C-alpha positions in Angstrom: 76.0 -73.4 -1.0 73.9 -71.1 -3.6 71.3 -68.4 -2.6 68.6 -70.8 -3.5 69.9 -74.0 -1.4 70.6 -71.3 1.7 67.1 -70.1 1.8 65.4 -73.3 1.0 67.3 -74.5 4.4 65.7 -71.5 6.1 62.2 -71.7 5.2 61.3 -75.0 4.3 63.8 -76.9 6.3 63.8 -75.2 9.6 60.8 -73.3 9.2 58.9 -76.6 8.7 57.8 -75.1 5.5 56.6 -77.7 2.6 57.9 -76.8 -0.3 55.3 -78.1 -2.7 52.3 -77.0 -0.8 53.3 -73.5 -0.2 53.4 -73.6 -4.3 50.2 -74.7 -4.5 49.4 -71.7 -1.9 50.8 -69.2 -4.2 49.3 -70.9 -7.4 46.1 -70.9 -6.2 46.1 -67.2 -4.6 47.2 -66.1 -8.2 45.3 -67.9 -10.4 42.8 -65.2 -12.0 45.7 -62.2 -11.4 48.0 -60.6 -13.9 50.8 -60.6 -11.4 52.6 -61.4 -8.3 54.9 -63.9 -5.6 55.2 -64.7 -2.4 58.4 -63.1 -0.7 59.9 -64.6 2.1 62.2 -62.5 4.3 64.8 -63.6 7.4 67.0 -61.0 8.4 69.3 -60.7 11.2 70.2 -56.9 12.4 72.7 -55.6 14.8 73.6 -51.8 16.0 75.8 -50.7 18.7 75.6 -46.3 19.3 78.2 -44.5 21.8 78.4 -41.1 23.1 81.0 -39.5 25.0 82.9 -42.6 25.4 79.6 -44.5 26.6 77.4 -47.0 24.7 73.9 -45.4 24.5 71.9 -47.9 22.7 73.0 -51.4 21.3 70.6 -53.9 19.7 70.3 -57.4 18.0 67.0 -58.3 15.9 66.0 -61.5 14.2 63.0 -61.1 11.9 61.0 -63.4 10.0 57.7 -63.5 8.0 56.3 -63.6 4.0 54.4 -61.0 2.1 51.7 -62.0 -0.4 50.8 -60.2 -3.3 48.3 -60.5 -6.0 47.9 -57.6 -8.9 45.4 -57.3 -11.7 45.3 -54.1 -13.5 46.2 -51.1 -11.4 45.0 -52.9 -8.4 47.3 -54.7 -6.0 46.5 -56.4 -2.8 49.3 -57.4 0.0 48.9 -59.6 2.9 51.7 -60.1 5.0 52.7 -62.2 8.5 55.9 -62.6 10.7 54.2 -66.2 11.2 56.2 -68.0 8.5 53.1 -71.2 8.5 51.2 -72.7 5.8 47.7 -71.5 7.6 48.9 -67.5 7.6 49.8 -68.1 4.0 46.5 -69.3 3.4 44.6 -66.4 5.3 47.0 -64.3 3.3 45.7 -66.1 0.0 42.4 -65.6 0.9 42.7 -61.8 1.5 44.4 -60.9 -1.9 41.8 -62.9 -4.0 39.8 -60.1 -3.6 41.4 -58.2 -6.4 41.2 -60.3 -8.9 38.1 -58.4 -10.5 40.8 -56.5 -12.3 42.0 -59.2 -14.2 43.6 -58.5 -17.6 43.9 -61.8 -19.1 47.1 -63.2 -18.9 49.5 -63.9 -16.2 52.9 -62.1 -16.6 55.8 -63.6 -17.8 58.3 -64.2 -15.1 61.4 -62.5 -14.6 64.7 -63.4 -16.6 67.3 -65.7 -14.4 70.4 -64.8 -13.4 73.6 -66.7 -12.1 75.7 -63.5 -10.9 76.7 -62.3 -7.6 77.3 -59.1 -6.4 78.3 -59.6 -3.1 78.9 -62.3 -0.5 76.4 -64.7 1.1 78.8 -64.6 4.4 77.0 -62.9 7.1 78.8 -59.8 8.9 77.2 -60.1 11.9 79.7 -63.1 13.0 82.9 -61.8 11.5 83.2 -59.1 14.2 82.0 -59.6 17.8 80.0 -57.4 20.0 83.1 -56.8 22.1 85.5 -55.8 19.3 82.8 -53.4 17.6 82.3 -51.7 21.6 85.9 -51.5 21.4 86.1 -49.9 18.2 83.8 -47.2 19.2 86.0 -46.5 22.3 89.1 -46.0 20.2 87.0 -43.6 18.2 85.9 -41.2 20.4 89.8 -41.5 22.5 91.3 -41.2 18.7 89.1 -38.3 18.2 89.8 -36.6 21.4 93.5 -37.0 21.3 93.5 -35.2 17.8 92.4 -32.1 18.6 91.3 -30.7 22.6 88.6 -28.6 20.8 86.2 -31.9 20.4 83.7 -31.3 23.1 81.5 -34.4 21.8 82.0 -37.9 19.7 79.6 -40.4 18.4 80.1 -43.4 16.5 78.1 -46.3 15.4 78.4 -49.6 13.6 75.7 -51.0 12.1 74.8 -54.6 10.0 72.4 -57.0 9.0 72.2 -60.3 6.7 68.5 -60.6 4.7 68.5 -63.8 3.1 65.2 -63.3 0.6 63.5 -66.2 -1.3 60.3 -65.3 -4.1 57.9 -67.7 -5.1 55.8 -67.4 -8.5 53.2 -69.2 -10.2 54.2 -72.5 -11.6 57.0 -73.6 -9.1 59.4 -70.9 -9.6 61.4 -70.0 -6.7 64.7 -67.1 -6.5 66.9 -66.2 -3.9 69.5 -63.7 -2.7 71.4 -63.0 0.2 72.4 -59.3 0.7 74.7 -58.1 3.5 75.1 -55.0 4.3 77.1 -53.0 6.9 77.9 -49.2 7.7 80.0 -47.1 9.9 79.2 -43.6 10.9 81.4 -40.7 13.3 80.6 -37.4 14.2 82.2 -35.3 16.3 81.2 -31.8 17.9 84.1 -29.0 18.2 84.1 -25.8 20.7 85.9 -22.7 20.3 85.1 -19.7 22.6 80.8 -19.7 22.7 81.0 -21.3 18.9 80.1 -25.3 18.6 80.3 -26.6 15.2 79.8 -30.3 14.1 81.4 -32.6 11.4 80.3 -36.1 10.3 81.3 -39.1 8.0 80.2 -42.5 7.3 81.2 -45.7 4.7 79.4 -48.8 4.3 78.6 -51.2 1.9 77.2 -55.2 1.1 80.3 -56.5 2.4 81.8 -57.4 6.0 83.3 -55.6 8.3 86.9 -55.8 7.6 86.9 -52.8 4.8 86.3 -50.6 7.8 87.1 -51.5 11.0 91.2 -51.4 10.1 92.5 -48.8 12.2 93.5 -46.7 8.9 90.2 -46.8 7.5 88.2 -46.0 10.6 90.7 -43.0 11.3 90.4 -41.9 8.1 86.6 -41.3 8.6 87.5 -39.5 12.3 89.6 -37.3 10.6 87.3 -36.4 8.1 84.5 -35.4 10.1 86.8 -33.8 12.4 88.2 -31.5 9.4 84.8 -30.4 8.3 83.7 -29.5 12.1 87.0 -27.6 12.4 86.6 -26.1 9.0 83.0 -24.9 9.7 84.4 -22.9 13.3 85.7 -20.4 10.8 82.6 -20.6 8.3 81.3 -17.2 7.4 77.7 -16.6 7.0 76.7 -17.1 3.4 75.8 -14.7 0.4 72.2 -14.8 -1.0 71.5 -14.4 -4.2 71.4 -16.0 -8.1 74.7 -17.3 -8.8 77.2 -19.8 -10.4 76.9 -23.1 -7.9 80.1 -25.4 -8.7 79.0 -28.9 -6.7 81.6 -31.5 -5.8 81.9 -35.0 -6.5 80.5 -38.0 -5.0 77.8 -37.0 -2.1 76.6 -34.1 -3.8 74.8 -36.5 -6.2 72.2 -36.4 -3.4 70.8 -33.4 -4.9 70.3 -34.8 -8.1 68.7 -38.1 -6.6 66.2 -36.3 -4.9 65.7 -33.6 -7.3 65.4 -35.5 -10.5 65.4 -39.1 -9.6 62.0 -40.0 -7.5 60.9 -37.9 -11.0 62.0 -40.9 -13.0 60.7 -43.4 -11.1 58.0 -45.1 -13.2 55.1 -45.0 -10.8 54.9 -41.3 -10.7 54.9 -41.1 -14.5 52.5 -43.3 -15.3 50.5 -41.5 -12.6 51.6 -38.2 -14.6 52.3 -36.8 -11.1 56.1 -36.3 -12.3 57.6 -33.1 -13.4 58.9 -35.2 -16.2 55.3 -37.1 -17.1 55.6 -37.3 -21.0 58.7 -36.2 -21.7 60.1 -39.1 -23.1 62.7 -38.8 -25.9 62.4 -34.7 -25.4 65.7 -32.8 -24.1 65.2 -32.2 -20.3 68.9 -31.4 -19.4 72.2 -29.7 -20.9 74.1 -31.5 -23.5 76.3 -33.4 -21.9 74.5 -34.6 -18.7 73.7 -38.6 -18.8 72.1 -39.8 -15.8 72.0 -43.4 -14.9 70.6 -45.9 -12.5 72.7 -48.8 -11.8 72.0 -51.4 -9.7 74.7 -54.1 -10.9 77.8 -52.6 -9.5 79.4 -54.9 -6.7 79.4 -54.5 -2.9 77.6 -51.0 -3.2 74.9 -50.1 -0.6 72.6 -49.5 -3.5 73.2 -52.7 -5.2 70.9 -56.0 -5.3 71.3 -59.0 -7.3 67.7 -59.7 -7.9 65.2 -57.0 -7.0 62.2 -57.3 -4.4 60.4 -59.1 -7.4 62.7 -61.5 -8.7 64.0 -59.3 -11.6 68.1 -59.1 -12.0 69.2 -55.3 -11.5 70.6 -53.7 -14.7 72.0 -50.4 -15.6 69.2 -47.9 -16.7 70.2 -44.6 -18.7 67.5 -42.4 -17.7 68.9 -39.0 -19.7 71.1 -39.3 -22.3 73.2 -35.9 -23.3 70.2 -34.2 -22.0 67.9 -36.2 -23.3 65.0 -38.4 -21.6 65.3 -41.8 -22.6 64.3 -44.0 -19.5 62.4 -44.5 -15.7 62.8 -47.0 -13.2 60.1 -49.1 -13.4 59.1 -52.0 -11.2 56.7 -55.4 -12.9 53.6 -53.9 -12.7 54.1 -50.3 -13.9 56.4 -51.7 -16.5 53.5 -53.7 -17.6 50.9 -50.5 -17.4 53.3 -48.3 -19.3 54.2 -51.1 -22.2 58.0 -50.9 -21.1 60.5 -53.5 -19.4 60.6 -53.6 -15.9 64.8 -52.3 -15.3 64.8 -54.7 -11.5 63.9 -51.4 -9.4 61.0 -52.9 -7.8 62.3 -52.6 -4.0 60.5 -53.3 -0.7 61.9 -52.3 3.0 60.5 -55.6 4.3 58.0 -58.5 3.8 55.8 -56.0 5.4 55.7 -54.0 2.4 54.7 -54.1 -1.1 57.3 -53.5 -4.0 57.2 -49.9 -5.8 59.9 -48.4 -8.6 62.9 -47.3 -6.4 66.4 -46.2 -7.3 69.6 -48.2 -6.2 72.7 -46.5 -7.5 71.9 -43.4 -9.3 74.6 -41.3 -10.1 75.8 -38.7 -13.6 78.5 -40.0 -16.0 81.9 -38.1 -15.8 82.7 -35.2 -18.7 85.8 -33.7 -19.8 86.8 -31.2 -18.0 89.4 -31.1 -15.2 87.7 -29.7 -11.8 90.5 -26.9 -11.7 89.2 -25.8 -14.9 85.7 -25.9 -13.7 86.6 -23.6 -10.6 88.7 -22.0 -12.4 86.0 -20.6 -14.5 83.7 -18.9 -11.6 84.0 -15.2 -10.9 81.4 -15.0 -8.1 80.0 -18.4 -6.9 80.2 -21.1 -4.1 81.5 -24.5 -4.1 79.5 -27.0 -2.2 81.4 -30.4 -1.0 78.9 -31.9 1.3 75.2 -31.6 2.0 73.0 -32.1 4.7 69.0 -32.1 4.7 66.6 -31.4 2.0 63.1 -31.3 0.9 61.8 -32.0 -2.7 58.6 -31.4 -4.8 58.0 -34.5 -7.0 55.2 -33.0 -8.6 57.1 -29.9 -9.9 60.7 -30.6 -8.8 61.5 -27.7 -6.6 63.6 -28.6 -4.1 65.6 -26.8 -1.0 68.9 -28.3 -0.3 71.3 -27.2 3.0 74.9 -27.4 2.8 77.6 -28.8 5.6 80.3 -27.9 3.1 80.5 -24.6 1.0 83.3 -22.3 0.0 82.9 -19.0 -1.7 84.6 -18.8 -5.1 85.9 -15.2 -6.4 88.0 -14.8 -9.8 88.1 -19.1 -10.0 89.8 -19.1 -6.1 88.2 -20.6 -3.3 87.9 -18.5 -0.6 86.6 -18.8 2.8 84.2 -21.9 4.0 80.6 -20.9 4.5 78.0 -21.7 6.7 74.4 -21.5 6.5 74.3 -21.6 2.6 71.0 -23.9 0.8 70.4 -24.4 -2.7 66.6 -23.6 -3.9 65.7 -24.6 -7.3 63.6 -26.9 -9.8 65.2 -30.0 -10.1 64.1 -30.4 -14.0 65.5 -26.8 -14.8 68.5 -27.5 -13.1 69.3 -29.2 -15.0 69.5 -26.9 -18.1 71.5 -25.1 -16.2 75.1 -27.4 -16.2 77.6 -26.1 -18.4 80.4 -27.8 -17.3 80.9 -31.6 -16.0 84.2 -33.1 -14.6 86.0 -36.3 -15.1 86.6 -37.2 -11.8 82.9 -39.2 -10.9 82.9 -40.6 -7.5 80.6 -42.4 -5.7 79.1 -41.6 -2.4 80.9 -43.6 0.7 77.9 -45.9 1.0 75.7 -43.8 3.5 72.4 -43.4 1.7 69.2 -44.3 3.0 66.2 -43.6 0.6 62.4 -42.9 1.7 60.0 -43.6 -0.3 55.7 -43.7 1.2 57.2 -44.5 4.1 59.3 -47.4 3.5 63.3 -46.7 4.1 65.6 -48.7 1.6 69.6 -48.6 1.2 70.5 -46.5 -1.6 74.2 -44.7 -3.6 74.4 -41.9 -5.5 77.3 -40.3 -7.2 78.2 -37.6 -9.8 81.5 -35.6 -11.1 82.1 -32.3 -10.3 79.7 -30.0 -12.2 78.9 -26.3 -12.6 75.0 -24.9 -12.6 74.7 -21.2 -13.6 72.0 -19.1 -12.1 71.4 -20.9 -9.2 69.3 -19.7 -6.4 71.3 -19.8 -3.2 69.8 -18.8 0.3 72.2 -17.3 2.5 72.7 -16.0 6.3 74.8 -12.8 5.5 73.2 -9.4 6.8 
């Protein structure tokens, strides 16, 4: 069954909506607007969290609803409800008509259609029973404790969802998408004397649980979490000052995501609140730096067949060989900027209006061997994993904490470091890239991005790269 047929079954057959009357409501509500759509959503989600051998939280939720949006000029009217009824939609239509005064004169063209499918439409929640999930989490706990007697705490969670969406536009255009999403996370705490350290790892993507619940797969997550925790037992206080920093491949791309990714979203640039505003076509990074946002990667956490406005996702080159070449756009900001929508209009749920958001954002590989990059460092640090961070979009300033980092001296990786933070400015940091590795990796599928109170799944990635003269905040006396 196609995604459109399946969502027709959910929203019209089962929910009792009349297709032609819904189309009439949409046509009437958006007559005299510049753009807009009806967003229908049905979502099932389940999560189980275990801590120290006991299930601390288990949840199962089914939600449904709609969001109706009318756009006129720069103004957007949005109304939503969890009541999938024609009466609720008519009330929403009365609300969104209030923005029609700014109508520009021509309703925007509909997005292009696509026949591609980037992930299965099968519901992952039905592929692995609740009892099996609980059993898996307890096996994770037992395995971690058996691996190392220093393990004092184990936390593990498994979560999945199945989201069905249909977007209805004036003129009777319907587009749909069925989106699976699963995730497995493990964290451990080890104790040695009076010192306690933690480590964590996770995987996920838009597929069922089978790839992650096989013993070899989940044991690899436990082993990695334990490796990080044990490593930190011997970590030394990090030095402070301006020095050479080498970023590892994969998850360290979260710094790229936060420090410059948000600054390349269309709304911030249209409003000129981004540090990159007005710099299209200019050099914003060192030669060799190419950054893309690609929502078309199969089964990836940040991927979408269509975005939440119905636009097929794309691979958008944001920075090419150091030159700013593109922004991530939803429909409204693209129209107002005279640009093309890139399939980056995303929303957390039917209760949220769409806005420009990242999908899978990463830097392309260069031509250097990772070992060559590390060997070039006389005195610096090698940052392999990151935790939390803070970024100011208006000026690009960031502060990121390293959860795994090492001292590098005379090209040799030395002791692990504790308490290292990277401090800088996103646009400035891009100009400090001096070597780019040939080992580009994507993260394991754990990213969630927050913006204006909305969270959406995303992906990040990068190769090993060297940055010169980055400020490191440390804890060494």
